[in-house]
Structure formats: structure tokens, C-alpha cells
C-alpha positions as YAML, in Angstrom:
chain: A
units: angstrom
residues:
- id: 1
  name: UNK
  ca: [44.75, -41.30, 12.04]
- id: 2
  name: UNK
  ca: [42.28, -39.11, 13.95]
- id: 3
  name: UNK
  ca: [39.61, -39.76, 11.33]
- id: 4
  name: UNK
  ca: [40.00, -43.52, 11.68]
- id: 5
  name: UNK
  ca: [39.82, -43.35, 15.46]
- id: 6
  name: UNK
  ca: [36.64, -41.25, 15.52]
- id: 7
  name: UNK
  ca: [35.05, -43.33, 12.74]
- id: 8
  name: UNK
  ca: [35.01, -46.28, 15.13]
- id: 9
  name: UNK
  ca: [33.04, -44.29, 17.71]
- id: 10
  name: UNK
  ca: [30.25, -46.92, 18.09]
- id: 11
  name: UNK
  ca: [32.83, -49.67, 18.70]
- id: 12
  name: UNK
  ca: [34.54, -47.64, 21.42]
- id: 13
  name: UNK
  ca: [31.14, -46.88, 22.97]
- id: 14
  name: UNK
  ca: [30.11, -50.55, 23.01]
- id: 15
  name: UNK
  ca: [33.51, -51.61, 24.35]
- id: 16
  name: UNK
  ca: [33.30, -49.04, 27.12]
- id: 17
  name: UNK
  ca: [29.76, -50.13, 27.99]
- id: 18
  name: UNK
  ca: [30.77, -53.81, 28.12]
- id: 19
  name: UNK
  ca: [33.79, -53.06, 30.32]
- id: 20
  name: UNK
  ca: [31.63, -50.99, 32.65]
- id: 21
  name: UNK
  ca: [29.01, -53.73, 32.91]
- id: 22
  name: UNK
  ca: [31.63, -56.37, 33.76]
- id: 23
  name: UNK
  ca: [33.73, -54.16, 36.07]
- id: 24
  name: UNK
  ca: [31.40, -51.42, 37.38]
- id: 25
  name: UNK
  ca: [33.46, -50.89, 40.52]
- id: 26
  name: UNK
  ca: [36.24, -49.44, 38.36]
- id: 27
  name: UNK
  ca: [34.05, -46.58, 37.15]
- id: 28
  name: UNK
  ca: [31.28, -45.81, 39.65]
- id: 29
  name: UNK
  ca: [33.60, -43.45, 41.51]
- id: 30
  name: UNK
  ca: [33.84, -41.30, 38.39]
- id: 31
  name: UNK
  ca: [30.20, -40.18, 38.58]
- id: 32
  name: UNK
  ca: [31.21, -36.60, 39.54]
- id: 33
  name: UNK
  ca: [33.23, -36.41, 36.30]
- id: 34
  name: UNK
  ca: [30.18, -36.62, 34.01]
- id: 35
  name: UNK
  ca: [29.26, -32.93, 34.14]
- id: 36
  name: UNK
  ca: [32.85, -31.64, 33.82]
- id: 37
  name: UNK
  ca: [33.38, -33.95, 30.82]
- id: 38
  name: UNK
  ca: [30.27, -32.56, 29.13]
- id: 39
  name: UNK
  ca: [31.42, -29.04, 29.99]
- id: 40
  name: UNK
  ca: [34.80, -29.69, 28.36]
- id: 41
  name: UNK
  ca: [33.13, -30.81, 25.14]
- id: 42
  name: UNK
  ca: [30.80, -27.81, 25.19]
- id: 43
  name: UNK
  ca: [33.81, -25.50, 25.52]
- id: 44
  name: UNK
  ca: [35.36, -27.24, 22.51]
- id: 45
  name: UNK
  ca: [32.21, -26.60, 20.52]
- id: 46
  name: UNK
  ca: [32.15, -22.99, 21.64]
- id: 47
  name: UNK
  ca: [35.61, -22.28, 20.21]
- id: 48
  name: UNK
  ca: [34.39, -23.34, 16.77]
- id: 49
  name: UNK
  ca: [31.19, -21.28, 16.88]
- id: 50
  name: UNK
  ca: [30.42, -17.58, 16.43]
- id: 51
  name: UNK
  ca: [27.68, -15.32, 17.74]
- id: 52
  name: UNK
  ca: [26.47, -14.90, 14.16]
- id: 53
  name: UNK
  ca: [25.53, -18.57, 14.03]
- id: 54
  name: UNK
  ca: [23.36, -18.24, 17.14]
- id: 55
  name: UNK
  ca: [21.83, -15.06, 15.74]
- id: 56
  name: UNK
  ca: [20.98, -16.97, 12.56]
- id: 57
  name: UNK
  ca: [19.15, -19.60, 14.62]
- id: 58
  name: UNK
  ca: [17.14, -16.98, 16.49]
- id: 59
  name: UNK
  ca: [16.10, -15.45, 13.17]
- id: 60
  name: UNK
  ca: [14.34, -18.76, 12.44]
- id: 61
  name: UNK
  ca: [11.80, -19.00, 15.27]
- id: 62
  name: UNK
  ca: [9.65, -21.37, 13.22]
- id: 63
  name: UNK
  ca: [12.48, -23.91, 13.23]
- id: 64
  name: UNK
  ca: [12.87, -23.67, 17.00]
- id: 65
  name: UNK
  ca: [9.08, -23.99, 17.32]
- id: 66
  name: UNK
  ca: [9.11, -27.13, 15.15]
- id: 67
  name: UNK
  ca: [11.76, -28.71, 17.36]
- id: 68
  name: UNK
  ca: [9.79, -27.89, 20.51]
- id: 69
  name: UNK
  ca: [6.55, -29.21, 19.04]
- id: 70
  name: UNK
  ca: [8.20, -32.51, 18.15]
- id: 71
  name: UNK
  ca: [9.97, -32.73, 21.51]
- id: 72
  name: UNK
  ca: [6.86, -32.27, 23.63]
- id: 73
  name: UNK
  ca: [4.31, -33.59, 21.13]
- id: 74
  name: UNK
  ca: [5.79, -36.78, 19.68]
- id: 75
  name: UNK
  ca: [7.86, -38.12, 22.56]
- id: 76
  name: UNK
  ca: [5.22, -38.14, 25.35]
- id: 77
  name: UNK
  ca: [2.57, -39.58, 23.00]
- id: 78
  name: UNK
  ca: [4.98, -42.24, 21.72]
- id: 79
  name: UNK
  ca: [5.89, -43.22, 25.30]
- id: 80
  name: UNK
  ca: [2.25, -43.55, 26.34]
- id: 81
  name: UNK
  ca: [1.34, -45.50, 23.19]
- id: 82
  name: UNK
  ca: [4.24, -47.95, 23.54]
- id: 83
  name: UNK
  ca: [3.65, -48.50, 27.25]
- id: 84
  name: UNK
  ca: [-0.07, -49.13, 26.76]
- id: 85
  name: UNK
  ca: [0.47, -51.42, 23.76]
- id: 86
  name: UNK
  ca: [3.01, -53.50, 25.71]
- id: 87
  name: UNK
  ca: [0.77, -53.72, 28.79]
- id: 88
  name: UNK
  ca: [3.25, -52.09, 31.15]
- id: 89
  name: UNK
  ca: [2.55, -51.91, 34.87]
- id: 90
  name: UNK
  ca: [1.61, -48.45, 36.17]
- id: 91
  name: UNK
  ca: [5.16, -47.95, 37.49]
- id: 92
  name: UNK
  ca: [6.90, -48.81, 34.21]
- id: 93
  name: UNK
  ca: [4.37, -46.77, 32.24]
- id: 94
  name: UNK
  ca: [5.02, -43.78, 34.50]
- id: 95
  name: UNK
  ca: [8.77, -44.17, 34.02]
- id: 96
  name: UNK
  ca: [8.52, -44.33, 30.23]
- id: 97
  name: UNK
  ca: [6.19, -41.31, 30.09]
- id: 98
  name: UNK
  ca: [8.58, -39.33, 32.28]
- id: 99
  name: UNK
  ca: [11.31, -40.03, 29.71]
- id: 100
  name: UNK
  ca: [8.93, -38.79, 27.01]
- id: 101
  name: UNK
  ca: [8.01, -35.59, 28.83]
- id: 102
  name: UNK
  ca: [11.63, -34.73, 29.69]
- id: 103
  name: UNK
  ca: [13.50, -32.04, 27.73]
- id: 104
  name: UNK
  ca: [16.38, -32.72, 25.36]
- id: 105
  name: UNK
  ca: [19.56, -34.06, 26.91]
- id: 106
  name: UNK
  ca: [22.86, -32.17, 26.92]
- id: 107
  name: UNK
  ca: [24.60, -35.16, 25.33]
- id: 108
  name: UNK
  ca: [22.56, -34.43, 22.20]
- id: 109
  name: UNK
  ca: [24.77, -31.41, 21.57]
- id: 110
  name: UNK
  ca: [27.87, -33.62, 21.53]
- id: 111
  name: UNK
  ca: [26.26, -36.14, 19.19]
- id: 112
  name: UNK
  ca: [25.09, -33.31, 16.91]
- id: 113
  name: UNK
  ca: [28.65, -32.00, 16.84]
- id: 114
  name: UNK
  ca: [30.01, -35.38, 15.76]
- id: 115
  name: UNK
  ca: [27.21, -35.94, 13.21]
- id: 116
  name: UNK
  ca: [27.94, -32.67, 11.35]
- id: 117
  name: UNK
  ca: [24.66, -31.11, 12.46]
- id: 118
  name: UNK
  ca: [23.87, -27.48, 13.28]
- id: 119
  name: UNK
  ca: [25.35, -27.20, 16.76]
- id: 120
  name: UNK
  ca: [24.08, -23.66, 17.41]
- id: 121
  name: UNK
  ca: [20.55, -24.89, 16.68]
- id: 122
  name: UNK
  ca: [21.09, -27.96, 18.86]
- id: 123
  name: UNK
  ca: [22.24, -25.90, 21.85]
- id: 124
  name: UNK
  ca: [19.38, -23.43, 21.35]
- id: 125
  name: UNK
  ca: [16.82, -26.26, 21.28]
- id: 126
  name: UNK
  ca: [18.29, -27.98, 24.35]
- id: 127
  name: UNK
  ca: [18.16, -24.73, 26.29]
- id: 128
  name: UNK
  ca: [14.65, -23.85, 25.07]
- id: 129
  name: UNK
  ca: [13.23, -27.31, 25.86]
- id: 130
  name: UNK
  ca: [14.83, -27.26, 29.32]
- id: 131
  name: UNK
  ca: [13.21, -23.90, 30.09]
- id: 132
  name: UNK
  ca: [9.86, -25.08, 28.70]
- id: 133
  name: UNK
  ca: [10.08, -28.32, 30.69]
- id: 134
  name: UNK
  ca: [9.58, -26.38, 33.90]
- id: 135
  name: UNK
  ca: [5.92, -26.11, 32.87]
- id: 136
  name: UNK
  ca: [5.47, -28.79, 30.21]
- id: 137
  name: UNK
  ca: [6.97, -31.80, 32.00]
- id: 138
  name: UNK
  ca: [4.53, -31.65, 34.95]
- id: 139
  name: UNK
  ca: [1.61, -30.63, 32.68]
- id: 140
  name: UNK
  ca: [2.16, -33.50, 30.23]
- id: 141
  name: UNK
  ca: [2.79, -35.99, 33.02]
- id: 142
  name: UNK
  ca: [-0.54, -35.00, 34.53]
- id: 143
  name: UNK
  ca: [-2.22, -35.27, 31.12]
- id: 144
  name: UNK
  ca: [-1.00, -38.82, 30.47]
- id: 145
  name: UNK
  ca: [-0.87, -40.19, 34.02]
- id: 146
  name: UNK
  ca: [-3.19, -38.03, 36.08]
- id: 147
  name: UNK
  ca: [-0.28, -37.36, 38.44]
- id: 148
  name: UNK
  ca: [1.21, -34.00, 39.35]
- id: 149
  name: UNK
  ca: [5.02, -34.16, 39.24]
- id: 150
  name: UNK
  ca: [6.93, -31.08, 40.44]
- id: 151
  name: UNK
  ca: [9.97, -30.36, 38.28]
- id: 152
  name: UNK
  ca: [13.15, -29.06, 39.99]
- id: 153
  name: UNK
  ca: [13.18, -25.91, 37.89]
- id: 154
  name: UNK
  ca: [16.00, -24.03, 39.59]
- id: 155
  name: UNK
  ca: [18.31, -27.06, 39.67]
- id: 156
  name: UNK
  ca: [17.67, -27.71, 35.98]
- id: 157
  name: UNK
  ca: [18.37, -24.11, 35.02]
- id: 158
  name: UNK
  ca: [21.58, -24.05, 37.05]
- id: 159
  name: UNK
  ca: [22.68, -27.33, 35.49]
- id: 160
  name: UNK
  ca: [22.05, -26.18, 31.91]
- id: 161
  name: UNK
  ca: [23.90, -22.94, 32.66]
- id: 162
  name: UNK
  ca: [26.90, -24.76, 34.11]
- id: 163
  name: UNK
  ca: [27.13, -27.60, 31.61]
- id: 164
  name: UNK
  ca: [26.07, -25.91, 28.37]
- id: 165
  name: UNK
  ca: [25.77, -22.13, 28.40]
- id: 166
  name: UNK
  ca: [28.85, -21.12, 30.42]
- id: 167
  name: UNK
  ca: [31.37, -23.43, 28.65]
- id: 168
  name: UNK
  ca: [29.99, -22.49, 25.21]
- id: 169
  name: UNK
  ca: [30.10, -18.78, 26.07]
- id: 170
  name: UNK
  ca: [33.71, -19.14, 27.24]
- id: 171
  name: UNK
  ca: [34.57, -20.98, 24.02]
- id: 172
  name: UNK
  ca: [32.92, -18.24, 21.95]
- id: 173
  name: UNK
  ca: [35.00, -15.64, 23.77]
- id: 174
  name: UNK
  ca: [38.24, -17.56, 23.20]
- id: 175
  name: UNK
  ca: [37.37, -17.97, 19.52]
- id: 176
  name: UNK
  ca: [36.62, -14.26, 19.18]
- id: 177
  name: UNK
  ca: [39.88, -13.23, 20.85]
- id: 178
  name: UNK
  ca: [42.28, -15.81, 19.40]
- id: 179
  name: UNK
  ca: [40.51, -16.85, 16.17]
- id: 180
  name: UNK
  ca: [42.76, -18.53, 13.62]
- id: 181
  name: UNK
  ca: [45.63, -18.86, 16.09]
- id: 182
  name: UNK
  ca: [43.92, -21.85, 17.71]
- id: 183
  name: UNK
  ca: [43.01, -23.71, 14.49]
- id: 184
  name: UNK
  ca: [45.30, -26.70, 15.31]
- id: 185
  name: UNK
  ca: [43.62, -27.04, 18.71]
- id: 186
  name: UNK
  ca: [40.13, -26.93, 17.17]
- id: 187
  name: UNK
  ca: [40.99, -29.89, 14.95]
- id: 188
  name: UNK
  ca: [41.63, -32.07, 18.03]
- id: 189
  name: UNK
  ca: [38.23, -31.49, 19.63]
- id: 190
  name: UNK
  ca: [36.34, -34.20, 17.69]
- id: 191
  name: UNK
  ca: [38.70, -36.78, 19.21]
- id: 192
  name: UNK
  ca: [38.29, -35.26, 22.67]
- id: 193
  name: UNK
  ca: [34.51, -35.38, 22.22]
- id: 194
  name: UNK
  ca: [34.57, -39.06, 21.27]
- id: 195
  name: UNK
  ca: [36.77, -39.93, 24.27]
- id: 196
  name: UNK
  ca: [34.54, -37.91, 26.62]
- id: 197
  name: UNK
  ca: [31.24, -39.39, 25.47]
- id: 198
  name: UNK
  ca: [32.64, -42.95, 25.54]
- id: 199
  name: UNK
  ca: [33.74, -42.41, 29.14]
- id: 200
  name: UNK
  ca: [30.36, -40.88, 30.03]
- id: 201
  name: UNK
  ca: [28.54, -43.90, 28.55]
- id: 202
  name: UNK
  ca: [30.81, -46.25, 30.52]
- id: 203
  name: UNK
  ca: [30.16, -44.39, 33.77]
- id: 204
  name: UNK
  ca: [26.38, -44.45, 33.17]
- id: 205
  name: UNK
  ca: [26.48, -48.20, 32.50]
- id: 206
  name: UNK
  ca: [28.55, -48.78, 35.64]
- id: 207
  name: UNK
  ca: [26.11, -46.80, 37.76]
- id: 208
  name: UNK
  ca: [23.19, -48.84, 36.39]
- id: 209
  name: UNK
  ca: [24.90, -52.26, 36.21]
- id: 210
  name: UNK
  ca: [22.84, -53.62, 39.11]
- id: 211
  name: UNK
  ca: [19.54, -52.51, 37.60]
- id: 212
  name: UNK
  ca: [20.37, -53.83, 34.14]
- id: 213
  name: UNK
  ca: [20.31, -57.41, 35.37]
- id: 214
  name: UNK
  ca: [16.70, -56.90, 36.49]
- id: 215
  name: UNK
  ca: [15.45, -55.20, 33.34]
- id: 216
  name: UNK
  ca: [13.17, -57.29, 31.19]
- id: 217
  name: UNK
  ca: [13.44, -57.51, 27.43]
- id: 218
  name: UNK
  ca: [10.13, -55.64, 27.13]
- id: 219
  name: UNK
  ca: [11.64, -52.52, 28.72]
- id: 220
  name: UNK
  ca: [14.64, -52.63, 26.38]
- id: 221
  name: UNK
  ca: [12.36, -53.01, 23.34]
- id: 222
  name: UNK
  ca: [10.11, -50.17, 24.53]
- id: 223
  name: UNK
  ca: [13.08, -47.84, 25.06]
- id: 224
  name: UNK
  ca: [14.59, -48.70, 21.67]
- id: 225
  name: UNK
  ca: [11.25, -48.07, 19.95]
- id: 226
  name: UNK
  ca: [10.76, -44.80, 21.79]
- id: 227
  name: UNK
  ca: [14.21, -43.54, 20.86]
- id: 228
  name: UNK
  ca: [13.80, -44.71, 17.25]
- id: 229
  name: UNK
  ca: [10.46, -42.94, 16.89]
- id: 230
  name: UNK
  ca: [12.00, -39.70, 18.16]
- id: 231
  name: UNK
  ca: [14.96, -39.92, 15.79]
- id: 232
  name: UNK
  ca: [12.75, -40.73, 12.81]
- id: 233
  name: UNK
  ca: [10.14, -38.08, 13.65]
- id: 234
  name: UNK
  ca: [12.75, -35.36, 13.97]
- id: 235
  name: UNK
  ca: [14.50, -36.25, 10.73]
- id: 236
  name: UNK
  ca: [11.54, -36.93, 8.47]
- id: 237
  name: UNK
  ca: [9.39, -34.07, 9.75]
- id: 238
  name: UNK
  ca: [12.18, -31.70, 8.79]
- id: 239
  name: UNK
  ca: [12.69, -33.29, 5.38]
- id: 240
  name: UNK
  ca: [8.96, -33.37, 4.58]
- id: 241
  name: UNK
  ca: [8.76, -29.69, 5.44]
- id: 242
  name: UNK
  ca: [11.57, -28.92, 3.00]
- id: 243
  name: UNK
  ca: [14.32, -28.35, 5.56]
- id: 244
  name: UNK
  ca: [17.93, -29.09, 4.62]
- id: 245
  name: UNK
  ca: [19.84, -32.23, 5.60]
- id: 246
  name: UNK
  ca: [21.88, -30.50, 8.31]
- id: 247
  name: UNK
  ca: [18.71, -29.26, 10.02]
- id: 248
  name: UNK
  ca: [17.05, -32.68, 9.69]
- id: 249
  name: UNK
  ca: [20.00, -34.36, 11.40]
- id: 250
  name: UNK
  ca: [19.91, -31.82, 14.20]
- id: 251
  name: UNK
  ca: [16.18, -32.22, 14.84]
- id: 252
  name: UNK
  ca: [16.48, -36.01, 14.76]
- id: 253
  name: UNK
  ca: [19.13, -35.96, 17.47]
- id: 254
  name: UNK
  ca: [17.39, -33.31, 19.57]
- id: 255
  name: UNK
  ca: [14.03, -35.08, 19.52]
- id: 256
  name: UNK
  ca: [15.42, -38.60, 19.97]
- id: 257
  name: UNK
  ca: [17.80, -37.88, 22.86]
- id: 258
  name: UNK
  ca: [16.11, -37.05, 26.15]
- id: 259
  name: UNK
  ca: [17.24, -35.82, 29.56]
- id: 260
  name: UNK
  ca: [16.84, -39.31, 30.98]
- id: 261
  name: UNK
  ca: [18.72, -38.35, 34.15]
- id: 262
  name: UNK
  ca: [15.87, -36.00, 35.04]
- id: 263
  name: UNK
  ca: [13.35, -38.75, 34.23]
- id: 264
  name: UNK
  ca: [15.14, -41.17, 36.56]
- id: 265
  name: UNK
  ca: [15.29, -38.64, 39.39]
- id: 266
  name: UNK
  ca: [11.57, -37.81, 39.11]
- id: 267
  name: UNK
  ca: [10.62, -41.48, 38.78]
- id: 268
  name: UNK
  ca: [12.45, -42.51, 41.94]
- id: 269
  name: UNK
  ca: [11.04, -39.58, 43.89]
- id: 270
  name: UNK
  ca: [7.39, -39.89, 42.84]
- id: 271
  name: UNK
  ca: [6.77, -43.43, 41.56]
- id: 272
  name: UNK
  ca: [9.38, -45.78, 43.06]
- id: 273
  name: UNK
  ca: [12.50, -47.68, 41.91]
- id: 274
  name: UNK
  ca: [10.73, -49.73, 39.22]
- id: 275
  name: UNK
  ca: [9.63, -46.54, 37.47]
- id: 276
  name: UNK
  ca: [13.29, -45.52, 37.14]
- id: 277
  name: UNK
  ca: [14.18, -48.52, 34.95]
- id: 278
  name: UNK
  ca: [12.99, -47.06, 31.58]
- id: 279
  name: UNK
  ca: [15.01, -43.90, 32.20]
- id: 280
  name: UNK
  ca: [18.10, -45.86, 33.26]
- id: 281
  name: UNK
  ca: [17.94, -48.03, 30.13]
- id: 282
  name: UNK
  ca: [17.22, -44.98, 27.94]
- id: 283
  name: UNK
  ca: [20.30, -43.18, 29.32]
- id: 284
  name: UNK
  ca: [22.45, -46.03, 28.01]
- id: 285
  name: UNK
  ca: [20.56, -46.79, 24.80]
- id: 286
  name: UNK
  ca: [20.24, -43.26, 23.44]
- id: 287
  name: UNK
  ca: [23.96, -42.65, 23.88]
- id: 288
  name: UNK
  ca: [24.79, -45.87, 22.01]
- id: 289
  name: UNK
  ca: [22.27, -45.24, 19.23]
- id: 290
  name: UNK
  ca: [23.43, -41.61, 19.06]
- id: 291
  name: UNK
  ca: [27.04, -42.78, 18.76]
- id: 292
  name: UNK
  ca: [26.15, -45.12, 15.91]
- id: 293
  name: UNK
  ca: [24.11, -42.46, 14.11]
- id: 294
  name: UNK
  ca: [26.83, -39.82, 14.56]
- id: 295
  name: UNK
  ca: [29.43, -42.20, 13.14]
- id: 296
  name: UNK
  ca: [27.23, -42.98, 10.12]
- id: 297
  name: UNK
  ca: [26.42, -39.35, 9.39]
- id: 298
  name: UNK
  ca: [29.95, -38.08, 10.05]
- id: 299
  name: UNK
  ca: [31.19, -40.10, 7.08]
- id: 300
  name: UNK
  ca: [28.44, -38.65, 4.87]
- id: 301
  name: UNK
  ca: [28.63, -34.87, 4.84]
- id: 302
  name: UNK
  ca: [25.26, -33.36, 3.87]
- id: 303
  name: UNK
  ca: [24.99, -31.74, 0.44]
- id: 304
  name: UNK
  ca: [24.27, -28.44, 2.17]
- id: 305
  name: UNK
  ca: [27.50, -28.85, 4.13]
- id: 306
  name: UNK
  ca: [29.16, -25.45, 4.71]
- id: 307
  name: UNK
  ca: [32.47, -25.50, 6.64]
- id: 308
  name: UNK
  ca: [31.74, -22.19, 8.38]
- id: 309
  name: UNK
  ca: [28.34, -23.35, 9.74]
- id: 310
  name: UNK
  ca: [28.32, -24.73, 13.24]
- id: 311
  name: UNK
  ca: [31.21, -27.13, 13.80]
- id: 312
  name: UNK
  ca: [31.31, -28.51, 10.30]
- id: 313
  name: UNK
  ca: [34.70, -27.07, 9.41]
- id: 314
  name: UNK
  ca: [36.44, -29.29, 11.94]
- id: 315
  name: UNK
  ca: [34.77, -32.55, 11.11]
- id: 316
  name: UNK
  ca: [37.69, -34.96, 11.44]
- id: 317
  name: UNK
  ca: [35.03, -37.44, 12.57]
...
């Protein structure tokens, strides 16, 4: 039963998005719930991880370096190229480039979890790219736009600590103390993750319902292309370099899913409301595309699938 429910993840995500677009007033008040929902899912991931898995990631610095190079190499260049090719106004171009220069989004960890990726690697890459973004986001924005954009470094670090690191650390502690005694609870977390991310998508759509009516088809196409390039670059770069399927899935999700909330905040502050549209659309699109990809991959366990790695052992998705 649980497997069937989670297998229809993309349908639930689309249904939630449609409901939110038609009845945004029912969900806009739930904006404060987004971070706690993500924190709950991160705790669930933590209880199925061990410190050894994080240690294994840190023993592969080249893999973390590859993820960072793709994150800050491919995505900003792809954003600039797409915006220039489509003749975007300076505001829309700025907004798309800000999405490209942003670090990985925390929702990528949830999608990686559902897609049977390497969750320890995903969390490590999200944290590393967030730390690097303090310098790289303003530097790359200046490179592509000639504009200096201060990044709220302290706020970002506090957010990543609250939403990702603290819940995962608590989950690790619970897993270490209770271990096998909480196996039945661990099996339920894929369903909780699906419900949480569907609700998050719905809230994001509700918050942006007014803007969506003003967004042109060109912006939607640009965002879809940008996200698709990131997903493809992450996956195929890993495969061409001889990395395993689990790693390729993880890099695809990490590179393709951006911290679009940060991009929207910076766009509004430094370039105006129009510049926030690419980020707002991206925040919806990458969650929907991530849901579809996670559902597809969850039904196709990689050949290198090892139940004890990451979250794989509890893949009722």
C-alpha cells in the first residue's frame, strides 16, 4: 500500500500544485511550516544514516569537488546562455543568473532520499555549496552581470544549520542509541517525505499564484531548460567519469535543484520584482521535475544498490 502511494508522487505533487493555484488563500498562511516540514524530513533521513556514511563521503574529496564544480560552473553559464539566447530583459536575465549562481536547495536532499541516491553525499554537497556560495554567488553574479550582490551569509548558515544539520544530527543520535528498535518507524519515513514535499510544493505555488499569471511562456521554457541542463550535466558527468549509478543520481539532483528562495530574495532586493520571476517559477518547477525523477528512479533501484548505504534500505518508494 505504501509503495503504491509513494509511486504516485508526481501525481500528488501536480494535484497539490493545481489546488494551490486555484485556492491559494487556503495555503498561504502555512508559509511558516515550510522549514519545519523540511526539518522533519531531514530528521527522518538522519535516523537511517550513520556517521560512517558521512565519513565515507569525506574520504572522497574529488567527488565533492566534482559536485561543486558542476554546481558553480554549469548552472551560472547555462543561465547566462539561455537568457542571452532568448533575448531576456536585463531584469529577467539577472533573475535567471541569480538562480544559476545560488547553492543547492535543501529540498534536493529529500528528492535524493526518494530517488534512492546517496543521501550522505547529497547533504554534504548542499552544505558545502551553501558555505561556498557566501563567496561564489556574489563573485559569479559580478562576472556575468557586472553587479555586486551581497549574500546574507550568516542567515544562510543559520538556515542550513536549522533545517539540515541539526535535524540530521538528531536523527543520527537517535539511530545510534535505538538502532534496530525503530526499524518499523524508519519504514514510514518515505511516506512522510512524500506528504511533506507535496505540501511544500503546494505552499510555494500558493505564495506565487499571483505572479504565475504574469509569467510569460519564455520564462517557463527558460527555467525548464535550465533545470534540465543541470540534471543532465550532473548525471552524465558522473557516468562519463566512471562513477556509479547511485552517485550519478545524487549529482544530477544536487546540480539541477537550486536554492531558488535565495535567488528570489536577492532578485527582489537588488534588481526589482520582475527579476524575481525566474526564481519563483524555478521553485515550483524544480520540485515538480524532482518529484517526477524521484518517482521514476525509485522504481528502478541502481545495480550498485546496497541497502546499508544512505537511505536505500528503507526504499518503500
